[in-house]
C-alpha positions as CSV (number, residue, x, y, z in Angstrom):
1,M,223.5,73.9,69.4
2,G,221.4,71.0,68.3
3,G,222.3,67.7,70.7
4,E,219.3,66.0,69.0
5,P,218.8,65.0,65.1
6,A,217.8,68.0,64.5
7,A,214.6,69.3,62.5
8,R,215.9,73.1,62.3
9,A,214.0,75.7,62.9
10,S,212.5,76.6,59.3
11,G,211.0,72.3,60.0
12,A,207.9,71.7,61.7
13,Q,207.4,72.4,65.2
14,L,206.0,71.0,68.0
15,R,204.8,74.4,69.6
16,P,205.1,78.1,68.6
17,S,208.6,79.4,69.0
18,L,209.6,80.8,71.9
19,A,211.5,83.8,69.8
20,G,211.1,86.7,72.2
21,R,209.6,85.3,75.2
22,R,211.5,85.6,78.6
23,L,212.6,82.8,80.9
24,G,213.6,83.9,84.1
25,R,216.7,85.6,83.3
26,Y,217.1,83.8,79.9
27,E,215.9,85.8,77.1
28,V,215.4,83.8,74.5
29,L,216.3,85.2,70.7
30,T,215.6,82.4,68.0
31,Q,215.2,78.5,67.5
32,L,218.2,76.2,66.7
33,A,216.2,72.6,66.4
34,S,213.4,71.1,67.4
35,G,214.1,66.8,68.2
36,G,211.7,64.0,70.0
37,M,211.6,65.6,72.9
38,G,212.2,69.8,72.7
39,G,213.0,72.5,71.3
40,V,216.7,73.5,71.4
41,Y,217.0,77.7,71.7
42,V,219.8,79.6,71.2
43,A,218.8,82.5,74.0
44,R,221.0,85.3,76.3
45,A,221.3,85.3,80.3
46,Q,221.2,89.0,81.0
47,G,222.5,90.5,84.6
48,V,222.9,93.3,86.1
49,A,225.3,96.5,84.5
50,G,224.6,95.0,81.4
51,F,225.9,91.3,81.4
52,E,225.2,89.5,79.0
53,R,225.8,85.7,77.8
54,L,224.5,83.6,74.5
55,V,223.5,79.9,75.8
56,A,221.4,77.1,74.6
57,I,218.3,76.3,76.2
58,K,216.8,73.2,75.6
59,V,212.4,73.1,76.3
60,L,209.8,69.8,76.5
61,H,207.2,70.2,74.1
62,P,204.0,70.8,75.7
63,H,202.5,67.7,75.0
64,L,205.2,66.1,77.1
65,A,205.9,69.0,79.8
66,H,203.2,67.3,81.8
67,E,204.3,63.7,81.3
68,E,205.9,62.1,84.9
69,E,208.6,59.8,83.0
70,F,209.9,62.7,80.7
71,I,209.5,64.9,83.3
72,S,211.9,62.7,84.7
73,M,213.9,62.0,81.8
74,F,214.7,65.4,81.5
75,L,215.4,66.3,85.0
76,D,218.2,63.6,85.2
77,E,219.5,64.4,81.7
78,A,220.1,68.1,83.6
79,R,221.3,66.7,86.7
80,L,223.9,64.4,85.3
81,A,225.4,66.5,82.9
82,A,225.7,69.3,85.5
83,R,228.1,66.8,87.3
84,I,230.3,65.8,84.5
85,R,232.9,68.6,84.7
86,H,234.8,68.3,81.0
87,P,236.3,70.4,78.4
88,N,235.1,67.9,75.9
89,V,231.2,67.0,77.4
90,V,228.6,69.9,77.3
91,P,228.3,72.0,80.0
92,T,224.7,72.3,81.7
93,L,224.7,75.6,83.3
94,D,221.1,75.4,84.9
95,V,218.0,73.8,85.4
96,S,214.1,75.5,85.9
97,D,210.7,75.8,85.3
98,T,208.4,79.1,83.9
99,E,204.8,79.5,83.3
100,G,203.5,78.3,79.9
101,A,206.7,76.8,79.1
102,G,207.0,74.4,81.6
103,Y,210.6,72.6,82.4
104,F,213.6,73.5,80.5
105,I,217.7,72.8,80.4
106,V,220.3,75.8,79.7
107,M,223.4,74.4,78.2
108,D,226.8,76.1,76.9
109,Y,226.3,77.1,73.3
110,V,228.1,76.2,71.0
111,E,229.2,77.1,67.7
112,G,229.0,75.0,65.5
113,D,227.6,71.9,64.0
114,H,227.3,68.1,65.2
115,L,229.5,65.0,63.8
116,G,226.1,64.5,61.8
117,A,226.1,66.8,59.7
118,L,229.2,67.3,59.0
119,L,229.3,63.9,57.8
120,R,226.0,64.5,56.0
121,A,227.9,67.7,54.3
122,S,231.1,65.6,53.4
123,A,229.2,63.1,51.9
124,H,227.2,65.8,49.4
125,A,231.1,67.1,48.5
126,G,232.0,63.4,47.3
127,Q,234.4,63.5,50.0
128,R,235.7,62.1,53.3
129,L,236.3,63.7,56.4
130,P,240.1,63.7,56.3
131,E,241.5,61.0,58.5
132,P,243.8,63.0,61.1
133,V,240.0,65.0,61.6
134,V,238.2,61.6,62.0
135,V,241.1,60.5,64.9
136,R,240.5,64.2,66.8
137,I,236.6,64.0,66.6
138,L,237.1,60.6,68.2
139,M,239.7,61.2,70.5
140,D,237.7,64.7,71.9
141,A,234.4,62.1,71.8
142,L,235.9,59.4,73.5
143,A,237.2,61.5,76.5
144,G,233.6,63.1,77.2
145,L,232.4,59.6,77.3
146,A,235.7,58.4,79.8
147,A,234.4,61.6,81.3
148,A,231.0,60.2,81.9
149,H,231.7,56.5,82.7
150,G,234.2,57.8,85.2
151,L,231.6,59.4,87.0
152,V,231.1,59.3,91.2
153,D,228.5,60.7,94.1
154,E,229.6,62.9,96.5
155,R,230.8,59.7,98.4
156,G,233.2,59.6,96.1
157,D,230.9,56.0,94.6
158,P,230.6,55.7,90.8
159,L,227.2,55.9,89.8
160,N,228.1,53.4,86.4
161,L,226.7,55.8,83.8
162,V,225.8,54.8,80.8
163,H,225.2,57.6,77.8
164,R,223.0,55.1,75.5
165,D,222.6,57.2,72.6
166,V,226.1,57.5,71.4
167,S,225.4,58.7,67.6
168,P,226.9,61.3,65.3
169,H,223.7,63.7,66.1
170,N,225.6,63.8,70.1
171,I,228.7,64.6,69.4
172,M,229.2,68.7,68.7
173,V,232.6,69.9,66.9
174,G,232.5,73.9,67.5
175,K,234.0,76.2,65.3
176,D,237.4,76.4,67.6
177,G,238.0,72.7,66.7
178,V,236.7,71.1,70.3
179,S,234.6,68.0,70.0
180,R,232.0,67.6,72.9
181,L,229.8,65.1,74.0
182,T,226.0,66.2,74.9
183,D,222.4,64.8,75.8
184,F,222.2,62.6,78.6
185,G,218.4,62.3,78.0
186,V,218.5,58.6,78.1
187,A,221.8,58.2,80.3
188,K,221.3,55.2,82.4
189,A,222.8,56.4,86.2
190,E,222.3,54.5,89.8
191,V,220.4,58.0,90.7
192,R,218.4,58.0,87.8
193,L,214.6,59.3,88.3
194,S,213.5,57.7,86.3
195,S,213.4,54.2,84.5
196,T,212.9,51.7,81.7
197,R,210.1,50.2,81.4
198,E,210.4,45.9,81.1
199,G,211.3,45.4,77.5
200,Q,211.7,48.8,76.4
201,F,215.0,50.2,75.2
202,K,216.5,54.0,74.2
203,G,218.9,55.5,71.6
204,K,219.1,55.5,68.4
205,L,218.7,51.6,66.7
206,S,221.3,51.6,63.3
207,Y,223.8,52.8,66.8
208,M,222.6,50.6,69.3
209,A,225.5,47.7,70.9
210,P,224.0,44.3,69.8
211,E,223.2,43.6,73.4
212,H,221.3,46.7,73.8
213,A,219.2,46.3,70.7
214,S,218.2,42.8,71.5
215,T,217.7,43.4,74.6
216,G,217.5,46.8,76.4
217,D,220.7,46.0,78.4
218,A,223.6,48.6,78.3
219,D,226.4,49.1,80.3
220,Q,229.6,51.1,79.8
221,R,231.2,48.8,77.0
222,S,227.9,49.5,74.9
223,D,229.2,53.1,74.1
224,I,232.0,51.7,72.6
225,F,230.2,49.1,70.1
226,S,228.5,53.1,69.9
227,M,231.8,54.8,69.6
228,G,233.0,52.1,66.9
229,I,230.4,52.5,64.3
230,I,230.4,56.2,64.0
231,L,234.6,56.0,63.8
232,W,234.1,53.0,61.3
233,E,230.8,55.0,59.4
234,C,233.8,58.7,59.6
235,L,236.7,56.7,58.1
236,A,234.0,54.5,55.8
237,G,232.3,58.3,54.3
238,R,229.0,55.7,54.8
239,R,226.7,54.2,56.9
240,L,227.2,50.7,58.9
241,F,224.3,49.6,59.8
242,K,221.2,51.4,58.1
243,G,218.2,49.0,56.6
244,E,215.0,50.2,54.8
245,N,213.4,49.2,58.3
246,N,214.3,48.5,61.8
247,A,213.7,44.7,61.3
248,A,216.3,45.1,58.9
249,T,218.7,47.4,60.5
250,L,218.5,45.1,63.6
251,N,219.3,42.2,61.9
252,L,222.7,44.3,60.4
253,V,223.3,45.4,63.9
254,L,223.0,41.8,65.3
255,S,224.4,39.0,62.8
256,E,225.6,40.8,59.6
257,P,229.6,40.7,59.4
258,I,231.5,43.3,59.3
259,V,234.1,44.9,56.4
260,P,237.3,46.2,57.2
261,I,237.7,49.4,57.3
262,S,240.8,48.8,54.4
263,S,238.9,47.8,51.4
264,F,237.8,51.8,51.3
265,S,241.4,52.8,51.0
266,P,244.6,50.7,51.7
267,S,245.5,53.7,53.9
268,L,243.4,52.5,56.8
269,T,244.8,49.6,57.5
270,H,246.5,50.7,60.6
271,F,242.5,50.9,61.9
272,D,241.4,47.7,61.1
273,P,242.7,45.9,64.5
274,V,241.0,48.9,66.3
275,L,237.8,49.0,64.7
276,E,238.0,45.0,65.3
277,R,238.2,44.7,68.3
278,A,235.6,48.1,69.7
279,L,233.5,46.7,66.9
280,A,233.3,43.3,68.7
281,R,229.9,41.7,69.7
282,P,231.2,39.9,72.5
283,P,231.4,42.9,75.3
284,R,234.1,40.9,76.7
285,D,236.3,41.4,74.2
286,R,235.8,44.8,73.3
287,Y,238.1,48.0,74.9
288,Q,237.0,48.0,78.2
289,T,237.0,51.1,79.3
290,A,236.8,54.4,76.8
291,D,240.0,55.2,77.6
292,D,241.6,52.3,76.4
293,F,240.1,52.8,73.1
294,L,241.2,56.7,72.9
295,D,245.1,55.2,73.5
296,A,244.6,52.3,70.4
297,L,243.2,55.1,68.3
298,E,245.6,57.9,69.1
299,Q,248.4,55.2,68.1
300,A,246.8,54.5,65.5
301,G,246.1,57.9,63.8
302,R,250.2,58.5,64.3
303,Q,250.6,55.4,62.4
304,A,249.0,56.6,59.3
305,Q,248.6,59.5,58.4
306,G,249.0,61.3,61.9
307,V,246.7,63.2,64.1
308,G,244.5,66.3,63.5
309,T,244.9,69.7,65.2
310,L,242.7,72.4,66.2
311,R,243.1,73.8,64.0
312,M,242.7,71.7,61.4
313,V,239.2,70.2,62.8
314,A,238.6,74.0,63.0
315,T,238.7,75.2,59.4
316,V,237.1,71.5,58.0
317,V,233.9,72.9,60.3
318,K,234.3,76.7,59.1
319,N,234.1,75.3,54.5
320,L,231.6,71.8,55.6
321,V,228.9,74.3,57.5
322,G,230.5,77.6,57.0
323,D,227.2,78.8,55.5
324,K,225.1,77.7,58.5
325,M,226.7,79.3,61.0
326,R,227.0,82.5,59.3
327,E,222.7,82.1,58.8
328,E,222.8,80.8,62.4
329,A,225.1,84.5,63.4
330,E,222.7,86.4,61.3
331,R,219.3,85.2,62.8
332,V,220.7,86.3,66.5
333,R,222.7,88.7,65.7
334,H,218.5,90.1,64.5
335,A,217.0,89.2,67.1
336,I,219.0,91.3,69.3
337,D,218.5,94.1,67.7
338,D,215.1,93.5,67.7
339,L,214.7,92.7,71.3
340,G,217.8,95.5,72.2
341,H,221.2,95.7,73.4
342,A,222.6,97.9,76.4
343,D,225.0,100.5,75.4
344,L,228.1,99.4,77.7
345,R,228.8,103.2,77.6
346,D,225.6,104.3,79.4
347,V,225.4,101.3,82.0
348,L,224.2,102.2,85.1
349,L,226.4,100.5,88.4
350,P,223.7,99.2,90.3
351,L,223.8,99.5,94.6
352,P,225.7,96.3,97.0
353,A,222.5,94.3,97.4
354,E,222.4,96.4,101.2
355,G,221.0,99.1,99.7
356,S,217.5,99.9,98.4
357,G,218.0,98.8,94.7
358,S,218.1,101.3,93.1
359,H,221.0,102.7,89.8
360,V,222.9,105.3,90.6
361,S,225.9,106.4,87.2
362,M,228.9,107.0,88.1
363,P,230.4,110.3,87.7
364,P,234.2,110.9,85.7
365,A,236.9,109.1,87.1
366,H,238.6,112.5,87.4
367,D,236.7,113.5,89.7
368,P,237.1,111.8,92.8
369,E,234.8,113.5,96.0
370,A,232.0,112.8,93.4
371,R,232.8,109.3,93.5
372,T,232.8,108.4,96.8
373,R,229.4,110.6,97.4
374,A,228.1,107.9,94.8
375,E,229.3,104.9,96.5
376,R,227.7,105.8,99.4
377,P,224.6,103.7,99.6
378,S,222.2,106.0,99.9
379,A,219.4,103.5,101.2
380,R,221.6,104.5,104.5
381,P,220.5,108.0,106.1
382,E,223.4,109.9,106.8
383,M,224.3,110.3,110.8
384,P,224.7,113.8,112.5
385,P,228.3,114.7,114.0
386,R,228.5,113.7,116.9
387,P,229.0,116.2,119.9
388,R,233.2,116.5,120.5
389,L,232.3,117.7,124.4
390,G,232.5,114.6,125.8
391,L,235.7,113.3,124.7
392,S,237.2,116.9,125.3
393,V,236.1,116.5,129.0
394,A,237.6,112.6,128.7
395,V,241.0,113.8,127.4
396,G,241.1,115.9,130.2
397,A,240.3,114.4,132.8
398,A,243.3,111.9,131.6
399,A,245.8,114.4,131.5
400,F,244.8,115.9,135.2
401,I,245.4,112.3,136.3
402,L,248.1,111.5,134.6
403,L,250.0,114.7,135.9
404,V,248.8,113.8,139.7
405,A,250.0,110.6,139.4
406,A,253.7,112.0,137.7
407,A,254.0,114.9,141.1
408,V,253.0,111.8,143.2
409,A,255.8,109.5,141.4
410,T,258.9,112.4,141.8
411,L,258.1,112.7,145.3
412,V,257.9,109.2,146.0
413,S,261.3,109.3,144.1
414,L,263.1,112.5,146.5
415,A,262.0,111.0,149.5
416,P,264.2,107.8,150.1
417,W,265.7,109.2,153.6
418,N,268.3,106.8,155.8
419,T,266.4,107.6,159.2
420,E,268.5,104.9,161.4
421,G,270.2,107.1,164.0
422,G,268.6,110.3,163.5
423,D,270.9,110.6,160.9
424,R,269.3,112.1,157.2
425,T,271.7,111.5,154.6
426,P,270.7,110.1,151.3
427,M,271.1,106.3,150.9
428,A,272.9,105.1,148.0
429,A,271.7,102.7,146.1
430,P,273.1,99.2,146.4
431,A,275.6,98.4,143.1
432,P,275.9,96.0,141.4
433,P,278.0,93.1,141.5
434,N,281.5,94.1,139.3
435,A,280.3,97.6,139.2
436,P,282.7,100.4,138.5
437,T,283.5,102.4,141.8
438,P,283.3,106.3,141.1
439,A,286.4,106.8,140.8
440,Q,286.9,104.2,138.2
441,T,284.4,105.3,135.8
442,P,285.8,107.9,133.1
443,A,283.8,111.6,132.9
444,T,280.7,111.3,130.5
445,G,279.7,114.1,127.7
446,E,277.2,114.6,125.9
447,A,278.4,111.4,123.8
448,G,278.5,109.5,127.4
449,A,274.8,110.5,128.8
450,A,273.5,107.2,127.5
451,E,275.7,105.0,129.2
452,A,275.1,106.9,133.0
453,V,272.0,104.8,133.0
454,P,271.5,103.5,137.0
455,A,271.8,100.3,137.3
456,G,269.0,98.3,137.9
457,A,266.8,100.7,135.6
458,A,265.6,100.6,132.5
459,P,267.0,102.8,129.5
460,V,264.3,106.2,128.4
461,E,263.2,105.8,125.0
462,G,262.8,109.3,122.9
463,P,264.2,112.6,122.8
464,E,262.9,113.8,125.8
465,D,265.2,111.4,127.4
466,E,268.0,112.1,125.6
467,A,267.9,115.8,126.7
468,E,267.4,115.0,130.6
469,G,271.0,112.6,130.0
470,A,272.6,115.4,128.6
471,G,275.5,116.7,130.7
472,A,276.7,115.6,134.2
473,R,274.7,116.9,136.8
474,P,275.6,116.4,140.1
475,A,274.2,114.4,142.7
476,G,271.4,115.2,144.7
477,T,270.2,117.7,142.1
478,P,266.6,116.7,140.6
479,P,266.6,116.7,136.3
480,A,266.3,120.0,134.7
481,G,263.4,121.1,134.5
482,D,259.2,121.0,136.0
483,S,258.9,116.6,136.1
484,K,254.8,117.9,135.9
485,T,255.6,119.8,132.8
486,R,258.0,116.3,131.1
487,M,255.3,113.9,132.1
488,G,252.5,116.2,130.5
489,G,253.9,117.0,127.7
490,S,252.4,115.9,124.3
491,R,253.2,112.2,124.4
492,P,252.1,111.2,128.4
493,R,253.3,107.4,129.6
494,P,250.5,104.6,130.2
495,P,250.7,104.6,133.5
496,T,251.5,101.3,133.8
497,Q,255.1,102.7,133.3
498,M,254.6,105.9,136.2
499,G,254.6,103.3,139.6
500,G,258.1,102.9,141.5
501,G,260.2,100.4,142.2
502,E,263.3,99.0,140.0
503,D,261.4,98.9,137.1
504,D,259.9,102.6,137.0
505,L,260.9,104.1,133.6
506,L,261.7,107.8,135.9
507,S,264.9,109.2,136.2
508,N,266.1,109.3,139.8
509,P,269.3,110.6,139.8
510,Y,269.7,109.8,143.4
511,R,269.8,105.9,143.1
512,Q,273.3,106.7,140.7
């Protein structure tokens, strides 16, 4: 991609080509363009496991790489563009510097060309761009401009961004049919590091608003005037403000009457009121926002020949600059072949960050044990097996304590004798209110054993309790089997459930 009025790689260059050099984790492949501030290159970002992605890198020219003003402008472009997240703005991914090359900006690589190249190619073919395609391209560009104008800071305060260099060369039209605004190098905002000197203006004179060209002052409505110029030129197929020199061009911008667009074709009549307002010289008479301009353009396009689709735009891009895109793709492909590329079948899988940073090859998927061994960090020393003696002793001691507690609980439960008056008759447990008398209680067999739980005692869960309740036992007969054996089995009770009292989970036959 090349957001600047590009002298392609075949033109004069102010710096020896960086092709083949590595800038950080980016490997430069080939040069795309060279503009006033720097050159634009295609590079590939490389990462772990064979990761590769094509990006565009803009690098300052050597004679500007140490100029504070241009460095500030360069960094401002990166900082401002990175804040704008919109599909119709070329994304800025990174900014960095490297020894020998200085600062560079990393942007998304857009396969396509700028709108200026499309206009030039259509003019050489003796034709104008199709009206629906023009409407779609300008609508996309206005959507991106609206996103830039609406930019806010972290606190939500508007940054009042003004692009100041809206031109066909800064509207990238991709082979996917999407148009994107780019190049915020001379944008004005509240958070810029650099400032324009008094009496100095930035941008292209033939695409400037009158107030910008005459005084250097510009606001967001100045960008709208620039978009109006682009729309007029795309529909007419010719330049609007182009003089023999800067003085003649300035005179056209300030005072020359603007020819109605319908004079070129009656089919363009619906665009006359749109352009009349967009190109009004007093800023107060223009559209006040990019969204207003976009809505009016869409309405006029629907009244005319319609609004183009992305597929229509992509077809026009292919027909007009397809050869240039193929040549560019071929240069990128040759550069990758020369520099080498990873074979994804032989890619080494890196260890996690906590490892030593070495690489291991992944074993086949059908060998899970080998895969488990490969995924284990090799830098972590393998711990020797812990002795199991301590654990065995602890388990044995716990089992012994449980057996002793069970025996004590059983003895306590068997000793509730009534010693009043020397009578050693077993003391019956008090019956709850409305409890049936023994005469009213039906004899229960195996199926009714679960209903013979003593009053006030919680039911005992588990297969052991079912065996314990099977069949009727005479009063005063202890449960079958040794209580120690039952309590010390493979499923010991927690210590908190082994105490005496009304909540004791042990079944006491003397309390029935």
